[in-house]
N, C-alpha and C positions, 0 to 999 in steps of 0.2 A: 797827859803823863808825857813826862820829857823824852827826849832819844838822844841818843848819841852816834856821833860817827867817831869810828876806830879806825886809825892808818895805820900802817907800818911801811915804810919807804925808804929803799934802798937806792940812792943815786948813783948815777956814773958818769954825768955831765953838770957838775953843779952851775957853770954858767947857763947853759941854756934852763936849766931848772928854776933857775931865778925868775924867768918868765911865768913860770906857772905859779912861784909863790907871791908875785907882784899883782898877779888877777883873781885868783880865788879868792880872795878875802871880800870881796865885794858880793862873791854869789853867797858867802857863809852871813854877811851883812845883811844883804837884801831878805834874805830867809830869817833873820833873828838867830842866828849862830852866835855863841861866844866859843871862843879858842879856850879850853882850859889847859892844855898842854900841847907843845910846841916844840920838838926836838932837843927836850932839856936832856940832863942824865939818866940813862935808863939800864938796865940788866934783864937779860932773859933768865929766869927762874927755872923756866921750863919750855919745852918745846924747842924750835927754831931757834938759830942764833941771833943774838940781839941786831935787832934792824937798825940803820943809823938813822934814822930817824922814827920818832912816835907820835902821833899826833890825836886828842882827843878834843872834840868839839860838842857842844852841847846846845839842843835845840829845845823849844817848848813843847814839841809833838812829833811824833814820828813822819805824819804827813810832810811837816816843814821839811825834815833832814831828808827825805826821800824828794821834795820837790827840788830841792837846793841840788842836791846830785844830778835829777833830771833836766834842771834849768839851765837855757840856751849858754846864760852868761858862766855856769860853771863848766859844762860841756867844752866850750869854747878853753876857759883856761886849762883844763885836762890835755886836753890837742896839744899845747904845750911842756906837757910832762910827759907825754908817750914818746918813748924811744929814749928817755935821758934817764929816766928811774922807772923802777918795779915797785908798784904800790900794791899793797891789798888795803881794801877799805870795806868795813863792816858798818852797818846802821842797826843797832840795836835799841829797842826799848827799853826804857827804863821802868824803875818799882814804883808802886803808890807808895808814898811816905807813910 
């Protein structure tokens, strides 16, 4: 069953944040992740204010999504995001077709 990363990000230092965005896609690709939405137009309809950036990444399974997040490659990329962006990341399992 498919799984998704859903992330909301507010960036305080775009130049430093670019070091994260240059590295993270390699981790996604290694674990079969496909970026479905990234930083496009968005509007919060309920809850917190609209984040600067929303991201949705699809994986073939919950296990792959979790393995990607826990991987050394992603954790290295994440280290470049820390301190220059506030991120909320959720991994959610999809529903059966």
